[in-house]
C-alpha positions as CSV (number, residue, x, y, z in Angstrom):
1,X,23.1,33.7,-19.0
2,X,21.6,34.1,-22.4
3,X,21.1,30.1,-22.3
4,X,19.6,30.1,-18.8
5,X,17.3,32.7,-20.0
6,X,16.3,31.0,-23.4
7,X,15.7,27.9,-21.1
8,X,13.6,29.5,-18.8
9,X,11.7,31.4,-21.8
10,X,11.1,28.0,-23.6
11,X,9.7,26.3,-20.3
12,X,7.1,29.1,-20.1
13,X,6.2,28.9,-23.9
14,X,5.9,25.1,-23.3
15,X,3.9,25.5,-20.3
16,X,1.2,27.9,-22.0
17,X,1.2,25.8,-25.2
18,X,0.4,22.6,-22.8
19,X,-2.0,24.4,-20.9
20,X,-3.9,25.9,-23.5
21,X,-3.8,22.3,-25.5
22,X,-5.0,20.3,-22.4
23,X,-8.0,22.8,-22.0
24,X,-8.9,22.4,-25.4
25,X,-8.6,18.8,-25.7
26,X,-10.7,18.4,-22.5
27,X,-13.5,20.8,-23.8
28,X,-14.0,18.2,-26.8
29,X,-14.5,15.1,-24.5
30,X,-17.8,13.9,-23.9
31,X,-17.9,13.2,-20.1
32,X,-17.2,15.9,-17.7
33,X,-15.1,13.4,-15.3
34,X,-12.8,12.6,-18.2
35,X,-12.1,16.1,-18.9
36,X,-11.3,16.8,-15.3
37,X,-9.1,14.0,-15.1
38,X,-7.3,15.2,-18.3
39,X,-6.4,18.6,-16.6
40,X,-5.4,16.7,-13.6
41,X,-2.9,14.6,-15.8
42,X,-1.5,17.7,-17.5
43,X,-1.1,19.2,-13.8
44,X,1.0,16.0,-12.8
45,X,2.8,16.8,-16.2
46,X,3.8,20.3,-15.5
47,X,4.9,19.6,-11.8
48,X,7.3,16.6,-12.8
49,X,8.3,18.3,-16.1
50,X,9.5,21.6,-15.1
51,X,10.8,20.7,-11.9
52,X,12.9,17.8,-13.5
53,X,14.2,19.7,-16.5
54,X,15.5,22.4,-14.0
55,X,16.9,19.8,-11.5
56,X,18.7,18.2,-14.9
57,X,20.3,21.6,-15.7
58,X,20.9,22.1,-11.8
59,X,22.6,18.8,-11.8
60,X,25.0,19.4,-14.8
61,X,25.9,22.7,-13.6
62,X,27.1,21.3,-9.9
63,X,28.2,17.8,-11.8
64,X,30.8,19.9,-14.5
65,X,32.3,21.5,-11.2
66,X,32.6,18.4,-9.3
67,X,34.0,16.3,-12.3
68,X,37.1,19.1,-12.7
69,X,37.5,19.2,-8.5
70,X,37.6,15.1,-8.7
71,X,40.0,15.2,-11.4
72,X,42.8,16.8,-9.3
73,X,41.3,15.6,-5.7
74,X,39.8,12.4,-5.9
75,X,39.6,12.3,-2.1
76,X,36.7,14.8,-1.9
77,X,34.4,12.4,-4.1
78,X,31.9,12.0,-1.2
79,X,31.7,15.8,0.1
80,X,31.7,17.0,-3.5
81,X,28.7,14.3,-4.3
82,X,26.4,15.8,-1.6
83,X,26.8,19.1,-3.1
84,X,26.2,17.9,-6.7
85,X,23.1,16.2,-5.9
86,X,21.1,18.8,-4.1
87,X,19.5,20.3,-7.0
88,X,18.0,17.0,-7.7
89,X,15.2,17.4,-4.7
90,X,13.1,19.8,-6.7
91,X,12.2,16.9,-9.1
92,X,11.1,15.1,-6.2
93,X,9.2,17.9,-5.2
94,X,7.5,17.5,-8.9
95,X,7.0,13.6,-8.4
96,X,5.6,14.1,-5.0
97,X,3.1,16.6,-6.4
98,X,2.1,14.4,-9.5
99,X,1.5,11.2,-7.3
100,X,-0.3,12.6,-4.9
101,X,-2.9,14.3,-7.7
102,X,-3.1,11.0,-9.4
103,X,-3.9,9.4,-6.1
104,X,-6.7,12.1,-5.2
105,X,-8.3,11.8,-9.0
106,X,-8.3,8.1,-8.6
107,X,-5.7,7.8,-11.5
108,X,-3.5,5.8,-9.2
109,X,-4.3,2.9,-6.3
110,X,-7.3,1.5,-5.5
111,X,-9.6,5.0,-5.9
112,X,-10.4,4.2,-9.9
113,X,-14.1,5.8,-9.4
114,X,-12.8,9.0,-7.7
115,X,-15.4,12.3,-8.7
116,X,-13.2,15.0,-10.1
117,X,-15.0,18.3,-10.3
118,X,-13.7,21.1,-12.9
119,X,-12.4,23.2,-9.9
120,X,-10.5,20.3,-9.0
121,X,-9.3,19.8,-12.6
122,X,-8.2,23.4,-13.3
123,X,-6.6,23.5,-9.4
124,X,-4.3,20.8,-10.5
125,X,-2.8,22.6,-13.4
126,X,-2.4,25.5,-11.2
127,X,-1.0,23.2,-8.4
128,X,1.5,21.5,-11.1
129,X,2.5,25.1,-12.4
130,X,3.1,26.2,-8.7
131,X,5.5,23.3,-7.8
132,X,7.2,23.3,-11.5
133,X,7.7,26.8,-11.5
134,X,9.0,27.2,-8.1
135,X,11.2,23.8,-9.1
136,X,13.5,26.0,-11.7
137,X,15.2,27.4,-8.1
138,X,17.1,24.3,-9.1
139,X,19.0,26.0,-11.7
140,X,20.1,28.3,-9.1
141,X,20.8,25.8,-7.1
142,X,23.1,24.4,-9.3
143,X,24.8,27.5,-9.7
144,X,25.7,27.8,-6.0
145,X,26.5,24.2,-5.7
146,X,29.1,24.5,-8.4
147,X,30.5,27.7,-6.8
148,X,30.9,25.4,-3.5
149,X,32.1,22.7,-5.2
150,X,35.3,24.8,-6.2
151,X,35.5,26.4,-2.6
152,X,35.8,22.8,-1.2
153,X,38.4,21.9,-4.0
154,X,40.5,24.8,-2.6
155,X,39.8,24.3,1.0
156,X,37.9,20.9,1.8
157,X,37.0,22.5,5.3
158,X,34.1,24.7,4.1
159,X,32.0,21.7,3.0
160,X,29.1,22.2,5.4
161,X,29.2,25.9,4.9
162,X,29.2,25.1,1.2
163,X,25.8,23.0,1.6
164,X,24.1,25.6,4.0
165,X,24.6,28.3,0.9
166,X,23.4,25.6,-1.4
167,X,20.1,24.4,0.2
168,X,19.1,28.2,0.2
169,X,17.4,28.4,-3.1
170,X,15.8,25.1,-2.6
171,X,13.5,27.1,0.3
172,X,11.6,28.7,-2.9
173,X,11.0,25.2,-4.2
174,X,9.6,23.9,-0.6
175,X,7.3,26.9,-0.4
176,X,5.9,25.9,-3.8
177,X,5.5,22.2,-2.4
178,X,4.0,23.3,0.6
179,X,1.4,25.6,-1.5
180,X,0.6,22.8,-3.6
181,X,-0.1,20.6,-0.8
182,X,-2.5,22.9,1.0
183,X,-4.1,23.4,-2.1
184,X,-4.6,19.7,-2.6
185,X,-6.0,19.4,1.1
186,X,-8.3,22.3,0.1
187,X,-9.6,20.6,-3.0
188,X,-10.2,17.4,-1.6
189,X,-7.1,15.6,-3.5
190,X,-5.8,14.3,-0.2
191,X,-7.4,14.1,3.1
192,X,-10.8,14.2,1.8
């Protein structure tokens, strides 16, 4: 429990540091568009960085239980793999957010000369934070997956129920991704 709180606190301090460094370095740039694109890059890093670290923690929690169960019951590998991999989806949401932000800012694909306003740059940081922070749900999802894996080890017939319970914490990350996509649409990163 203390390790989890320390990890979350470290993520928050890192996020605050990156935010302040990004804004400070963007203020020193000569060209406004470059400053704004730098903020988009920071938003991308926050989305994938926070969600990715959280997914890795969730995967390790679930994976530890899966290894223990498959050591005694190797025939359950397929059922346990589904449960173990579920906390990875939050990192996919972070990756999707980063790709959409990069495309909208002209940092990826054919739109190299896209105009990025200061509102879009600051919005990208907040979008990245929203998706990244809601992606912390992967840690809790890993805990639920770990318990579900243990339950499947005792009674393989509860695998489907375990998947349902394990998917529930992910709902928070889905809400974060939805808000991020809506903000990207409103700020003309996508569909503009």
